[in-house]
N, C-alpha and C positions, 0 to 999 in steps of 0.2 A: 796127729792131725796134719794134713798137708796144707800148703800155703793157699791153695784154691779154696778149701773148705773154710779156712779162717777168714778169707775175704768175703765169702758168701754169708757167713754168720755175722760178720761186722756190718755188712750191707743190710741184713734183715733187722739187726738191732737198731741201726740208724733209721731205717724206715719206720719201725714201730715208735721210736722216740718222736720222729717228726709228725706222724699221724696223731699221736697223743697230744702234742703241742698244738696242732691245728684244731683238734677237737676242743681243747680248753679255750682257745681263742674264739672259736665260733660260739661256744656257750656264753662267753663273756659278752660278745656282741649282742646276743639274744637276751641278755638280762639276768643270766644265772649267776648267783653268788658263788665265788670260789670257796670250796670247802677248806677250812683251816682249823686251828686248834680250838677256836671259839665256837665252831659249829656244833650243834647238838642234834642227836637223833631224836625223833619224836616217839620212839618206842614202837614203831610199826613193823619192825623186823623185816621180813622178806619183801613186804610191800614197798619199802623204801628203795630196794634194789631195782625197782622199775624205773627210778629216776636217774638222770645223768649224775655221775659221781656217787650214786647209791646213797643220796641224802635228800630229804624233803626240800624242794626248791623254795628259797626265801626271796624277798625283793622282787616278786612277780605276782601275776594274777592267776588264781585258781577259780574255776567256775564249777558250781554244783547244780545239776539240773534235777528238778522235781516236778513230776506230772500230776501228783495227787497231794492232797492236804496231809495225809499220813506220812508221805515221803518228805514233805517239808519239815515235819516234826522230827523224823528220824535224822534228817540231814542236820538240823539244828543241834541235835544231841551229839552227833559225830563232830561237828565244828566245835562244840563245847570241849570235847576231849583234846582237839588240836590246840585250842586256846590255853588249856591247862599247861601245856608244855611251852608254847610260844611266849606266855606271860610269866613263866616260872621265875625268871630273873628280874621281874618288875616290868614296868611299862604299862601303857594304856591301850585299850581297844575301843574303837568307835563302831557301834552297831546301828545301821541305818535301815529303816523300813517304814511301811505304811500301815502295818497291822499289829495286833497284839498276839500274834501266833506264838511267839516265844514266851514261856513262863520263866521270867528272868531269875527268880530265886533258885531254879533248878540248876543253874550254872555252878552253884556251890557244890553240887554233887560231883562235879569234875575238878574241884579244887580251885575254881576261879573266884577270886575275891570280888565282892560287889563293887568296891571302889575302883576296880580296874576296868570296868566297862561303862561307857557313856552311851546311852540310848538316845537316838534322834528319830522322831516320828514326823513324817511328811506324807501328804496325801497324793500329790502329783508326781508322776514318774519322772518328769524332767527335773523337778526339784531334787529328787533322790539322786539322780545321776550327777547333778551339779554338786551336791554335798559330798557324794562319793569321790569325785575327782579332786575336789578341794582338800578333803581329808587325806587322800593318798599323797598329796603334795607335801604334807606336813611331816618333816623328818622326826619330830618328837613323838609321833604315834607309832606303836609297834605293829598293830594289826587293824585293818578296817574290814568289817563284815557288812554286806549290803544285801537286802532282799529286793530284787528287781524282777520285772516281768520278762524282759528280754534284752538282748544286746546285739548290735551289729558290729561288723568288723572295724569300721572307723572309730566307733565309740570305744571298743576294746583296745584298739591301738593307742588311743589317747591315754587310757588308764595305764597301759603297759609303759608308755614313755614317762608317765608321772612317777611310777614306782622305781624305774631305773635310776632316777635322780635322787629320790628321797630314801630309797632302800626299805620302804614300807611293804608289808605283805598284804595282798588283797584277797578276800574270800567272798565270792559272789554266789548268792543263792537265787537261781533263775527259776521262775515259776510258770512262765508262759513261753516255752521254747519253741521257736519255729524250726522245723526239720531242715537239715542241709544248710544251716546258717553257720558259716565259718567265723571264727573269732581269732584274735591274736593272743588269747590266754595260753599260759604255759601248760595247763592241765585241765581236763574235763572229767568230773566225777559224777557218779550216780549212786546214791545211798538209799537203801530200803531197810525197813525193820525186819528182824527175825524174832522168833519166840525167845524170850529171855532165858538165860541159863541159871539154874538154881544150884545151891551148894549142898552137896551130899544128900540130894533128894529131899531137902527140907521144903515145907510148903511156903507159899507166899510169892511175892514178886522177886525175880532173880536179877542178875546183872544184865545190863543192856547188851544187845547183840545186833550187828548190822551186816547186811550184804553190801559190800563195797565194790563197785566196778570203776576201775580207772579206764575210762573210755578212750581218751586220747592224752598223750603226754609228749611234749616236744623232745625229740632225740632220746626217747625212752621206750619202755615196753609195756603196753597196756595189759591188764589182767583183771581177775576177780578174786576176792578174798572174803572170808567171814571174819569180821573184826568185832571184838568185844571190849568191854571196859570193866575191869575188876581191880579193886584195891588201889585205885588211883593211877592206873596205867592201862594201856591197850594190851589186848591179847589177840593173837593172830592164828588163823588156820587157812592155809592157801587152798584155793579151788582151781583145779586145772581147767583151762579154756582151750578148746580145739581151734584150729585154724578156721574151720567152717563157721564156728560160733563167733569168732572174732570178726569175720567178714560180715556176718549179719549185723553185729553191733556197729561196724563202720558204716554200713548202708543206712542204719537208723539215724545215726548222729551226723552224717554227712562228712 
């Protein structure tokens, strides 16, 4: 190899190293937790590759949008699967809402211990938002789940600033989403139920199965997947999404 080629290769290596350093720095400014030896995969396989660092972002806000009551129920089930892993090493989750939509004992299906979840019921939306922000500020809480009607950018920014200090992870279930409303949340999801999967053709109710769309993700790659829950863990089958389909999704969610 001639001297000129060596210089070019060294320049390319230096460039890639500098770009990677800048990307990590930008992600840190935006509230993403650096992946280290203590970080754990949530068992979502290729879905997690859609996120920066190929790991589920913690210490930030995830929003789940649900247009129908059945979608709310499906999303609550999917969140139950996330909690199973997020609370695996202990910790407490605060679940805030105004309805009895969630059948709390069902969380045991996903391996979530009853004593790990504290439910708070409030009727007024502004009280729910206040309790949500105060809970996110508490570093002793592992996860905060809140059922809210909608969220504007300023409110979402306040919540994101809170978790950047406390390192708490927030999961918001939004049930009255205004189209084209931007937020400061790290990721936007939409979960719908699919016919359950049975084992070896046996009769009865099978394992939960969801259609999961990652509509927006900061510095990541949106996509769609079929996600199931079997024997205490997620199962995954990726669905290809064309550029045209993704553009339609972007137009719908703003």
